[in-house]
Structure formats: C-alpha cells, structure tokens
N, C-alpha and C positions, 0 to 999 in steps of 0.2 A: 775773339777771333784768334785762332792759332795758325801760325804760318811756319812751315818747316822748310829749312834751307840746308844745303850742303855746307859742311865746315870749310871755310876758306883757308888757304895756307897762312900760317902765322908769320906776320911781318912786324918787326919793331917791338916785340915784347908780348907779354901775356896778360896785361891789365885789361879788365873788362870795360866796355863802353855801353852805357845805358841810354836808350832813346824812348821817350814816352810821347806818343802821338795823341792829339786831342782836337777839339773843335775851337774852344776859346784860346787855348795856348796850342798853336799848331804843332810845335815840337819842343820838348825839353831834353837837353843833352847833358849827361854827366859822365865824367871820366874819373877814375880812381884818384888821380893826382890833382884834380881841380878842387879849389876851396868852395866854390858854389857853382850850381848848374847854369847853363846857358838856356834861355827860354825865348822862343820866337812867338810873339803875340799874333793872334788871328782875328781880333775883334773887328778890324776894319774890313777884312774879307768876309766875315760873317754878316756884317751890316750890308755890304754890297749884295751878297747873295739874297738876303731877305728883301731888299729894295727891288731887285729885278724880278724875283719870284712874284711879288705882289703886283708889279706892273704887268707881267705876262698874264697872271690870273684875271686881272681886271679887263684886259683886252680880250681874253678868251670868253669871258662872260658877256661882254658887249657884243661880240660876234654872234654868240649863241642867241641872244635876245633879238638882234636886228634882223638877220636873215638866215639863221641856223646853219651857218657855215663854220668850218673848223680852222681855216687858215686865211691869212691875208698877207699883203706885203708888209704892213706895219708889224704884224706878229712875227714874221720871219726876221725882220730887222731887230726886234727885241731879243730874239734868240741869238 
C-alpha cells in the first residue's frame, strides 16, 4: 500500500526516520543515529483479536441454528 503525504517543514535536522508497520511486530522504528531499532510487539493483541473473533463466530452460528436470527444481546456485548 502506498500513502502519499505532503512534506512537513524540516525541524531538528535532516536525518531519516524509518517506521515499519506489521501484524506480529506492530511497529519497528529506526533512526540513523540509533545503534538498534525499537520494536513494539503485537503478539498479545493478535491473540486477543483471534480469541474474540472465534467467540463471535461461535455465537453467530448458534443463533443461526437455533432460531435463524442475526443478532442478540449476547452478540452485541461480544462486539
């Protein structure tokens, strides 16, 4: 995915800052003066997302089997 932005005014120098966005490692940041990059892990957030997605899918399939409705109070609470 390519994102184009306007050039901001230069403040504090002209060294580049690199940011890599991902899923397992949410963000990795590296600056020219740094010895090693800073990484923000995202494994816990990914696990939470999978957990709640499965619970929601299970409730949706139960609702479809029981009385063919698409929503309930429990499902709204899960969201």
